[in-house]
N, C-alpha and C positions, 0 to 999 in steps of 0.2 A: 697697775695702776698709777698715772699721772698725776691725776688730781680726782677726786670722788666725782665718781660717774664717768670719768674720761681715761681710758687705756691706749696705752702705745703697743699694736700687735707686729709692730715691722719684724722684730727679730723671729717671733714665733711663726708668722706667716710663712719667713724664707725655712724655717726647719720643715715644717709639715709640708710646705710643697715640694721642697727638696726631698723628702721622704716619699711622698705619693708619688713622683716621677720616676723614682728609684723601682715602685711596684711595692714599696713597704707600708704595711699598717701601722697609725701612730696611736701610741696611749700618751696622753697627755695627765701630767701631774700636778693639780692644781694645787698651789702653795701659795705661802703668804707671811712676810716678815715679822706681823703682829700676832701678841698672843689673844688668840680668838676665844677668851675666858669672859664674855660679855656679849648683852643682847647688841648692841651697836656693831660690834665687831662681824660677828655673825651674819649681820645684817648685810654691811659692806660685802663679806666674802660671798655670800649668795646672789647679789647683785654681779659681781664679777663672775661667779661660775656660770648665773645664766646668759650674760653676755658673750661669754666663752663660747658655749652650746650653739647659740645662734650664728656667730662668726664661723664655726667649723662645721655646721652642720652638714651632713654628706660627705664630709672630710673626715672627721674624727669619732668615734662611737665607743671609746673606751676612757672612763673619766676615774683616776686615781684620786682620792681626797687626801691630801697633804704627804708626806712623806716622813716617815719614820717619828711619826708625833710622841713614840715611847722613850724618844731620846730628848724630849722637850720638857718644858714645866706645864702642859697644856694637862689638865684632868682629865682622864677616860670620861668622865662625865659628860663634861663640856665639848669632848670630840663627839658623843654620841647626839649632843644637841647641835652640833655643827653638821653631821651626817642627816638630821631630820630637818635643817634647813636647806641643805645642798641638795639632796637628793629629788625631793619635788621640783626645784627649779629647773633642774637639768631633763627630767624626766618630761615636763611641760613641753618642752622643746624638742626633746631627742625621744618618744617612748619607747624605743629598743634600745638604747643606749647602756650599757652596761657600767655600772657606778661602784668603784671596788674602794673596798675600805684600804687606807693607808697601810702599805706597806711598813709592816713594824722590826723595827731591827732586831738581830737575833740577842737580846740580852737575856741571861738566863734567870737574872733576880733583881729584885730592885736594890740598888748599890748607893745610889744618890738620890737628890730631890727631882732631877733632870734624866737620870737613869731607870725608866719604868720596866720591868719584867713584859716580855712583849705577851707571853701568856696570860699573864694577872692583867694586862692594860686590855685584852679582849675581851677576858671574862667581866671586867668591870663598864665596856661599852654594853656588851649584853645586858648586864645588870639594869644600866641606866635604860634599856630600851631602844638600844639601835638597830637592832635587829634587823627589823623591816625596811631597813634606809641605805642597804647595800646589796649589790648581786653578786659579790665576790669577796674574799679577802686576801690580802696580798702578804709575803713575807720575803723577808730577805736573808736566805739562810747560808750564808757566811761561814766556816769555819777552818778557814786555810791557817796553817801549812796542811790539815790533816786532810786527807781525800774522803769523798762522801760513801765509800766502802767501810771506813772507820766510824766506830761509835764512839762519841766523844760527848763527855756529860754535860760540857755546857755548849756545844755544837747547836749549828744551825739544823741540822736535820732532826737531832734529839727535840728540839723545841718547835720544829715543825709540825712534828708528831703529834705533840702534845695539843698544837694549834687546832691540829684535825680533830681531836677528842672534845674539846672545846666548844668547836663548831657543830660537830654532831651531839653533843648534849644538849645545845639549845634548838636542835629541830632543823640544823642546816647540813644535812646529810647531801643533799644535791646542789648547794654551792660549790663551784669549784676553788681551790686553793692557787693563787696565781702565784708565780716567782718573777718578782718584778727587779729584782735586782740580784746577781750573784757573780761571782767571780773568784779569782786570787792573782796577785801580785807576784811580779817573776823578780822583784829588787826592792831595796830600799829599806829592809830589815830583817831581822832573822826570822821572821815569820813568812819569810818569801818562800817561793816555790821555784822548781826547774819550768821551763818551758814543757817538757814532758807531761810533768804530773799535771799543769795549767790545762792543757789538751785534755788529760784522762778525765780532770774533774767537770769538763765541759761535757765531755762523753757520757760521764754517769750520771748528770742532773738531767739529760735530755732523754736517756733511755728510761730513767725512773718518772720522769713526765709522760714519756709514751706509754709506759706498759698499760696494759687495759685495766680497767679498773681503779685507775691511780688517785682520781678525785682531784688531780691537780690540773692547770690550766697553763697558758704560755709561760714559757721561759725567757726572760731578758737578760744576756749575757753583759756585762760590766767588764772593759767597756772596749771604744773600736780602736783608740791609739794613745799610748802614752802621752802624759803630759809633759808639757815644757817648764813647769813652775812646780815648786816643791819636791824638787830631786833628791832631796834628804830623807823624804818620808815615803813608804811603801805603797801609799795613796797615787802617786803618781804613775805606778808600775802596771797597772790592770788591763792593759790594752791588748789587743789583738797584734797590734804592731809596735815595733818601737817609736820612740820619740819623732825620729825622720821617716818613718816610714816601711821599714824594712818588717817583714812579715814574722811573727814568732809561728812556733809549731802549732798553735791552736786555730789560726787563720784558715789551715786548709779543713781542719774538722767543722769549723764555723761554717765555710761554704757549702760542705756536704750534708751538713743538718739543717741549715736552715730552710724554713719552707722555701718552695719555689717562688 
C-alpha cells in the first residue's frame, strides 16, 4: 500500500507472472508491517486482501494470512479477528480459494512477549472463534541441525504433531496441515548441516507428506539460492544453490521430487 486504498503491484506482478510462465502454482502470503490489533487496521488489511484477490483472480488461489504471527506481539484473539475479516473478503471474490492460517514458527513454548508457542497460539485462535475462517493450517517445522528421523523435544516435527492434535480436537480432522516453509542451512553457524544432510531432510519431509493418510498438504522448501547479504549468519545459506549459482546436492532431489 503506497497510500490508503492505493497499491503498488509491480514487483508482485513480476513474481506471479514469472512463476506462472514456468508452470508453477503460487501461494501468496498477505502481510503487513503494522500491528493489526485494532478495528481500523483490520479494515485496512481487509481492503488490501480484497484488492489482491481481485487482481490475481485466476492466477493465485492459495492465500496465507500473515507469516509467523506467533513471533510478533499480535495476540491470538486479534489474529482470529483478522481471519474473520479477511476470509469473507477473499471468498467473495474467489469462492474456491484456499485461505491458510499463517505458518507458525516452531516455538515450543512462550519465552518472551513476542515469542508465543505455536501450539498455544493455535489453541487460542480456536478459542477466540477462528475455526470457520481458514481452510488449512500452515506450520514451519524447522529443526536443523537434526533430521526428521530424529525426535527432538523442541523440534518442528513434535510441534507439528501437537498442532495436528489441536486441529483434530477442534473438529478439523479433514483440514490439511501445510508445510509452507522448511529447510536447513549449509553454513553460517554451528547449527549448519552438510549438503548431504540437507538433501536427506528434503527427501524425508516430502516422503512424510506423500504418505497415505498423512493429513499434510504441500511442502514449500526454503530456499532457491543462498543470499549475498548477511553472510555471517546461517540465514543466508538455505538455498538449493550457492550464492553464485553452483548447485548443492539438494538441487537434484528437488527437481526429482517437485510436481511436474
